[in-house]
C-alpha positions in Angstrom: 103.4 83.6 110.2 103.2 84.0 106.4 106.5 83.3 104.8 107.5 86.6 103.5 110.6 85.4 101.7 110.9 85.6 97.8 108.4 82.8 96.1 107.6 81.9 92.7 104.2 83.4 91.1 103.2 83.5 87.7 103.4 87.2 86.1 99.3 87.8 85.5 96.1 86.5 87.7 92.7 88.1 88.3 91.2 90.0 91.7 88.2 87.7 92.3 85.0 88.9 91.3 83.4 87.9 88.0 80.2 88.8 86.1 77.1 86.8 85.3 76.3 83.4 87.7 77.2 80.6 86.0 80.6 78.9 88.3 81.2 76.2 85.8 81.7 78.6 82.8 83.5 81.2 85.1 85.7 78.6 86.0 86.5 77.4 82.6 87.4 81.1 81.8 89.7 81.5 84.7 91.6 78.5 84.4 91.8 79.0 80.4 92.9 82.6 80.9 95.8 81.9 83.5 96.8 78.7 83.0 99.9 79.1 85.6 97.9 81.0 88.0 94.0 80.5 88.2 91.8 81.7 91.1 88.7 80.7 93.0 86.1 83.4 91.2 83.6 84.7 93.0 80.0 85.7 91.4 78.3 88.6 93.4 75.3 88.9 90.7 73.8 85.7 92.5 72.9 87.7 95.1 73.3 88.2 98.8 76.0 85.2 99.9 77.8 85.5 96.7 79.0 89.1 97.6 82.4 89.1 99.1 81.2 90.1 102.6 78.3 87.3 102.5 80.8 84.9 101.0 83.4 85.5 104.2 80.4 85.7 106.8 79.7 82.4 105.7 83.0 81.0 106.3 83.2 82.0 109.7 83.3 79.7 112.8 80.9 80.1 115.9 79.7 83.4 114.4 76.7 84.0 112.0 75.0 86.7 109.9 71.9 87.3 108.2 71.1 90.0 105.6 69.1 93.0 106.9 68.0 96.1 104.8 71.0 97.7 106.1 73.6 95.0 105.1 74.9 91.9 106.8 74.4 91.4 110.9 75.6 89.2 113.0 73.0 86.7 114.4 72.8 83.6 116.9 72.5 80.9 114.4 73.3 79.8 111.0 69.9 80.4 109.1 68.9 80.7 105.5 71.4 83.4 104.5 74.3 81.6 105.8 73.3 78.3 104.3 72.9 80.1 101.0 76.5 81.4 101.0 78.0 78.2 102.2 76.3 76.4 99.1 77.1 79.1 96.6 80.7 78.4 97.8 80.8 74.7 97.4 79.1 75.2 94.0 82.3 77.4 93.3 84.5 75.0 94.4 83.1 71.9 92.4 83.7 74.0 89.3 87.2 74.9 90.4 88.2 71.3 91.1 86.6 70.0 87.6 88.8 72.6 85.7 91.8 72.2 87.6 92.5 68.2 87.4 95.9 67.4 87.8 96.9 71.3 88.1 100.5 71.9 89.7 101.7 75.5 90.9 99.7 78.6 92.6 96.1 78.8 93.1 94.4 82.0 94.3 91.4 82.3 97.1 90.4 85.4 98.1 88.3 86.5 101.2 87.5 89.8 103.1 90.3 90.9 105.6 89.6 91.4 109.2 89.3 95.2 109.2 87.1 95.8 106.1 84.5 92.8 107.7 84.7 94.7 111.1 83.7 97.6 108.8 81.0 96.0 107.1 79.7 93.5 109.6 76.8 94.8 111.7 76.6 94.1 115.4 73.1 93.2 116.9 72.7 96.8 117.9 73.0 98.3 114.4 76.6 99.4 114.6 79.5 98.2 112.5 81.7 95.6 114.6 84.4 97.9 114.0 82.8 100.3 117.1 83.5 97.4 119.7 87.4 96.4 120.3 86.3 93.1 121.7 84.0 92.3 118.8 86.9 93.1 116.2 88.8 90.2 118.0 86.3 87.8 117.9 85.7 88.3 114.3 89.6 88.0 113.7 89.6 84.9 115.4 86.4 83.2 113.8 87.8 84.5 110.5 91.0 82.9 111.0 89.6 79.5 111.8 87.3 79.6 108.9 90.0 80.4 106.7 92.2 77.9 108.4 89.0 75.3 107.5 88.5 76.7 103.9 92.3 76.5 103.2 92.4 72.7 103.7 89.2 72.1 101.9 90.6 73.6 98.8 93.8 71.6 99.3 92.3 68.5 99.8 90.2 69.3 96.5 93.2 70.5 94.2 96.4 68.5 95.7 98.6 70.0 93.4 98.2 73.6 93.9 100.6 75.9 95.9 97.7 78.1 97.4 98.2 81.5 97.7 95.6 83.5 100.0 94.4 86.7 99.3 92.5 89.0 101.9 90.4 91.9 100.5 91.0 95.0 102.3 89.2 97.9 100.6 88.0 99.8 103.7 91.5 99.4 105.4 92.5 103.1 104.8 89.1 104.3 105.9 89.5 102.3 109.0 92.8 103.8 109.6 91.6 107.3 109.1 88.5 107.1 111.2 86.5 107.6 107.9 84.1 104.6 108.4 80.4 106.0 109.2 78.3 105.2 112.0 74.6 103.5 111.3 73.1 107.1 111.4 75.5 108.6 109.0 76.2 111.4 110.9 79.3 110.7 112.5 82.5 108.2 112.1 83.7 105.5 114.0 87.0 106.5 115.5 90.5 105.3 113.8 92.0 102.3 115.0 95.1 102.4 116.5 97.8 101.3 113.6 99.4 98.4 115.9 96.0 97.2 116.9 95.3 96.8 113.0 98.6 95.4 112.3 98.2 92.7 114.9 94.6 91.7 113.6 96.3 91.3 110.1 99.3 89.7 111.4 96.7 86.8 113.3 94.6 86.3 109.9 97.8 86.4 107.8 99.6 83.9 109.8 96.8 81.0 109.1 98.3 80.4 105.7 101.5 79.2 107.7 104.3 79.0 104.8 102.4 80.2 102.0 102.3 83.7 100.7 99.3 85.8 101.3 98.2 88.9 99.3 96.4 91.9 100.5 94.2 93.6 98.2 93.0 97.0 98.2 91.6 99.2 95.0 91.3 102.3 97.2 93.8 105.3 97.5 96.8 105.3 100.0 97.2 101.7 100.7 99.1 101.3 103.6 102.4 99.2 102.3 104.6 99.5 105.3 102.1 98.5 107.6 100.9 95.6 105.4 104.5 94.4 104.8 105.3 94.5 108.9 101.9 92.2 109.1 103.6 89.6 106.9 101.9 90.3 103.6 104.2 88.6 100.8 102.6 90.8 98.3 100.2 93.6 98.0 97.8 94.0 95.3 96.5 97.8 94.2 95.1 100.0 91.7 98.2 101.1 89.9 96.1 104.2 88.6 95.8 105.6 92.2 99.6 105.5 93.0 101.2 109.2 93.3 104.9 109.8 93.5 104.2 110.0 97.5 104.3 106.2 97.7 107.6 106.0 95.7 109.4 105.5 99.0 107.4 102.6 100.4 107.1 101.0 97.4 110.9 101.0 96.6 111.4 99.8 100.2 108.7 96.9 99.4 110.5 95.5 96.4 114.0 95.6 97.8 112.7 93.6 101.0 110.9 91.0 98.6 107.6 92.3 98.8 105.4 91.5 95.2 103.5 93.9 93.7 100.2 92.8 92.2 99.8 95.9 89.9 96.4 96.6 88.6 96.9 98.1 85.3 94.1 97.0 83.4 90.6 98.6 83.8 88.0 96.7 85.5 84.9 98.0 83.6 84.2 98.1 79.9 86.3 100.2 77.9 88.7 100.7 75.5 91.7 98.2 75.9 95.3 99.8 75.1 97.8 97.7 73.8 99.7 95.3 75.9 102.9 97.8 76.2 101.1 100.7 76.7 99.1 99.1 80.1 102.4 98.4 81.7 104.2 101.5 80.6 103.7 103.1 83.8 105.0 100.0 85.9 108.3 100.7 83.7 108.3 104.5 84.5 108.0 103.5 87.9 110.9 101.3 88.0 113.1 103.9 86.5 112.3 106.6 88.8 112.9 104.2 91.6 116.1 103.1 90.2 115.4 99.5 90.5 117.2 96.8 88.2 114.8 96.1 85.0 115.8 92.8 85.4 113.8 92.6 88.9 110.6 93.2 87.3 109.6 89.6 86.3 110.4 88.5 89.7 108.5 91.4 91.8 105.4 92.1 89.4 102.2 90.3 88.7 99.4 91.9 86.2 96.1 92.2 87.2 93.0 94.0 86.8 92.4 97.4 88.6 89.8 95.4 90.9 86.9 92.8 90.7 85.4 92.1 87.4 81.9 91.9 88.7 80.9 95.2 87.3 82.1 94.3 83.6 80.3 92.5 80.8 81.1 88.7 80.3 82.9 89.9 76.9 85.0 92.5 78.3 85.8 90.5 81.5 87.3 87.3 79.1 89.3 90.1 77.4 90.5 92.3 80.6 91.9 88.4 81.6 93.5 87.9 78.2 94.7 91.3 78.1 96.8 91.1 81.5 98.3 87.7 80.4 99.6 89.6 77.1 100.6 93.0 79.1 102.8 90.7 81.7 104.3 89.0 78.4 105.3 92.6 77.2 107.0 93.3 80.9 109.0 90.2 80.7 110.1 90.5 77.3 111.1 94.1 77.1 111.5 95.4 80.8 113.5 98.4 80.0 
């Protein structure tokens, strides 16, 4: 089980995806922006296999996927699409290793979580793996083993790093609500029982034994309490989607030691406010919850609202730098 006790992380980092297709340039930007909390970036603009579903499908053990017109589908053997996904991951790891020589500190790696993967990956009949409980279990087990191997590889390449695993679960709320559409588009798959969802997440989170796991979703109504019970040490979310209905579960999460990755910097091109303005909502939430301002720096990591793949390269660089400045503002003026 992942360690859900207090752990030290830097005050700012990114989510995962970046624009463009140059692995070295991206690794240089990310490590230069977040000197104390870099991450292994994803570059989906390169095409299928560099996208988050394709990258994670390439990590699976004894399960393979190929690209069909409708999306990624389970196949019998590793084909061209699997090889391409693995090749791009190696390229990204090579670049990260080059720019993290001698690095010691937290380093984040991302993969799609078991439920978003089950909602996106098709079985041979064209329906999502989500439609078959046995397929969901097989997928979670394969993902867990693949992530174990991936984490070992990153440790080998960056031996001084303390790895943080991020599971991307943007479809989690839709899975819980029965809102994932069938292949025909006319119906939706039945909602998955919350205990089954929790157990699937717990199995994958448990792979990073002793290390923190962050679950990220930029969808509304993130199930904070369920994620906490499943062993997530931190929850990453789009702060602008919070409502006062979320106050109680967020307060409970903070008091139990769960870290918040607050997505406050827009992930697509636009005007950036001043750093203090970007975190004003976080300070307001803290006051509303009656939490100690001194807890802010311990409990919050500032991030973009979501991945930056849809941004221009120039904006992406500015957004990362803005996260660092906004986090500094929060630490310097917690009131």
